[in-house]
C-alpha positions as CSV (number, residue, x, y, z in Angstrom):
1,M,169.6,-67.6,81.1
2,E,166.4,-65.9,80.2
3,T,165.8,-62.2,79.3
4,I,162.7,-60.1,79.6
5,L,161.7,-56.6,78.8
6,T,158.8,-55.1,80.7
7,R,156.9,-51.8,80.6
8,Q,155.2,-50.2,83.6
9,P,153.0,-47.1,83.2
10,I,153.9,-44.0,85.2
11,V,151.2,-42.0,86.9
12,E,150.6,-38.8,84.8
13,G,152.7,-36.0,86.2
14,E,155.0,-38.3,88.2
15,T,157.7,-39.0,85.6
16,D,160.4,-36.7,87.1
17,R,159.7,-38.2,90.6
18,A,160.0,-41.8,89.1
19,R,163.3,-40.8,87.4
20,A,164.7,-39.4,90.7
21,L,163.6,-42.5,92.6
22,L,165.2,-44.9,90.2
23,R,168.4,-42.9,89.5
24,D,169.5,-43.0,93.1
25,L,167.4,-45.8,94.5
26,R,166.8,-43.5,97.5
27,G,166.7,-45.5,100.7
28,I,168.0,-48.7,99.3
29,D,171.6,-49.6,100.2
30,D,173.7,-51.8,98.0
31,E,173.4,-54.8,100.4
32,A,169.6,-54.7,100.3
33,A,169.5,-54.3,96.6
34,M,171.9,-57.2,96.1
35,D,169.8,-59.3,98.5
36,I,166.7,-58.7,96.3
37,I,168.4,-59.5,93.0
38,D,170.1,-62.6,94.5
39,R,166.7,-63.9,95.6
40,E,165.3,-63.1,92.1
41,G,168.2,-64.8,90.4
42,V,168.9,-61.6,88.4
43,H,172.3,-61.1,86.7
44,T,171.6,-57.8,85.0
45,E,168.8,-55.3,85.4
46,S,168.5,-51.9,83.6
47,A,165.7,-49.4,83.7
48,F,164.7,-46.7,81.2
49,V,162.0,-44.0,80.9
50,W,160.1,-44.4,77.6
51,S,157.3,-42.2,76.2
52,H,154.7,-43.7,73.9
53,E,151.4,-42.3,72.7
54,G,151.2,-39.8,75.5
55,T,152.1,-42.2,78.4
56,D,155.4,-42.4,80.1
57,Y,156.6,-45.9,81.1
58,I,159.5,-47.5,83.0
59,L,161.1,-50.1,80.7
60,T,163.1,-52.7,82.5
61,Y,165.5,-55.1,80.9
62,I,166.4,-58.2,83.0
63,E,168.7,-61.1,82.5
64,A,167.9,-63.9,85.0
65,E,168.0,-67.6,85.7
66,D,164.2,-67.8,85.7
67,T,161.9,-64.9,84.9
68,E,159.0,-66.6,86.8
69,R,161.2,-66.5,89.9
70,V,161.9,-62.8,89.3
71,K,158.1,-62.1,89.1
72,E,157.4,-64.1,92.3
73,V,160.1,-62.2,94.3
74,Y,159.1,-58.8,92.8
75,D,155.4,-59.4,93.7
76,A,156.3,-60.4,97.2
77,E,158.5,-57.3,97.7
78,M,155.7,-55.0,96.4
79,A,153.1,-56.7,98.6
80,A,155.2,-56.3,101.7
81,A,155.8,-52.6,101.0
82,D,157.6,-52.2,104.3
83,H,160.3,-50.0,102.9
84,A,160.0,-46.3,102.1
85,F,161.4,-46.8,98.6
86,I,158.8,-49.4,97.7
87,E,156.0,-47.2,99.0
88,A,157.3,-44.2,97.1
89,F,157.8,-46.3,93.9
90,Q,154.2,-47.7,94.2
91,S,152.9,-44.1,94.3
92,V,154.5,-43.2,90.9
93,V,153.5,-46.2,88.9
94,A,150.0,-46.8,87.5
95,G,150.1,-50.5,87.4
96,P,152.3,-53.6,87.5
97,P,155.1,-54.3,85.0
98,E,153.9,-56.1,81.8
99,P,156.2,-58.2,79.7
100,L,156.7,-56.6,76.2
101,D,156.4,-58.9,73.3
102,A,159.8,-57.9,71.9
103,E,162.0,-60.2,69.8
104,P,165.6,-60.2,71.1
105,L,168.0,-59.8,68.2
106,Y,171.4,-59.8,69.8
107,H,173.1,-59.3,73.2
108,L,176.9,-58.7,73.5
109,V,178.8,-58.5,76.8
110,H,182.4,-57.7,76.9
111,P,184.0,-60.1,79.4
112,D,186.2,-57.3,80.8
113,R,183.5,-54.7,81.1
114,P,183.6,-52.4,84.2
115,R,181.2,-53.4,87.0
116,E,179.9,-49.9,87.5
């Protein structure tokens, strides 16, 4: 399994809108979301808002079978932009996600953790 941490700049003044979109994934039902992560080969995905040197970013942590596959599926989904959520998301980000050069130190997962 591979892990990746990315950052994606948020358009100035759109941080609250980005938060709202990502908190409730407006317009995306569980089945559609699971279809995307299945195609990406993602096991875990978490997003955060991070401020650094005057710019807000979406940080995304991903555990996947193959991070190149994640990028390919993500790029295809963004290019298709046939879903209201994707169009709204594209309007709040100021560029594509970039991998962060961060050294993973540890990762613990409790085998009995809740799924939600």
